[in-house]
Every structure is written in structure tokens, then in C-alpha cells.
Steps between C-alpha positions, in 0.01 A plus 500: 500500500639841400503800740203658322288195547608470857419866570155460333428186713597688816268800414213253434556328841515847665171599316326185619612546853376855490171383362470247785559777758259744327201284390503140595182422314650626176818309586292191550315542172822554310658199658200278418506632138881425468447150659219418252720617216777296645717828502710365784791727419313810594348382833576666823616172664591635848150641560333215340677266743399722790140495386470130464658444829264748658203323344595172682549690831174669457310180445660355827410811697137492376469142614609587856312822506174327399560224756557747771160668425323165474647366819424830689138479401481122558637559854255772570204298361608204709599661830351845533136495634366797312208353283423840350853482328476137380344593158781757426774252605337223288484727204870588531571123533315426179677786314850398619428131406391605157805712449730221623341264253556735218862552606564126525335443169726777345817369663447133589859469626400720804333187633838356571562808728170465688634344819778752541271783411237376745750492784611863441137623453389308805752678722405845363126443512515371857706790614257746332182353647649460841572877488159583370318277752722476809207362698464198271695182559622388153673170458878499437455232217246482215275231618353407161610346168750754359523346150388695201159332432356542856643853537330601179175323567413400857285692724695413816258700728221254403717212617554688829120529553443131434748399780 
């Protein structure tokens, strides 16, 4: 490569980096267009790598975040005796379950992270509800099936009332 070509390539790289900093949506559209055209020589590789890594991190964080909300509301519904709040808690439980189902359908490999994510989410959810309801005695361990299907489908509070 001669010095002119190298200089041109460097200016293109700098322009792409500037575009990324100024307008990530435009950068994204430009990157997709170049990928579709198989124009790999003109890609902003460094930022593309960052964005792909961030996508994976985002999916993992969303799994934990939704599990935290689900567990908080399950704990409230199971252990906080405020019948006027049951409907709202159950609505949030349904919403989070639906969102978790969509997330797991979109990224099935997240299922392999369920146990680890559950453990982290449990600790945070438990800490949050204990702070919110200090008068309630919450269990230190989740006393129900923690696998994906029951967590997305079981009305654990109905099991409690049957006992």
C-alpha cells in the first residue's frame, strides 16, 4: 500500500470514528449498509467490536434486571399481607414473565445463564424487599422451583393457599 492509500484509509477510519461519536444511529445504518454490501475494508471495526460486545452484556443485564423485578413482586405477593396490592403485584409478575419469555426466545443461550442470573437476582430482590418491608419475615432461600418453566408459569401463591 502506498502512502496516499494509507493516508486515505486513515482519514476514512477517523471519519467513521467521528460519525460514531456524533450520531450512533447514522453510524449503525452506515455499518449495516457496508456489511450487506460486504464492504469490509471500510468498516469501523473497533466500534463494531464494542457494539457487539455491548449487545451481549445488555442481554445478560436484562435477564438479571427482569428476574429481580419478578422475584421482588413474587416475594411481595407471597409474603406481604396487603390484599389491596395483590392485583398490581400479579400484573407486574405477568408482565415480567412475558418479557422474560420474549428475551429467552430472542436469545435462547441465556437459558444456560439462568441459574447464575437467578442467584444474583435473588440476592438483590431479597435485599430490596427486606428494606421496603422490614416488618415482614422473608425467607433467606427461594422455597419454590427456580427453573425456567415454573418461574415463568406457576402461581406460587396459589400453592401457598392450598397448604
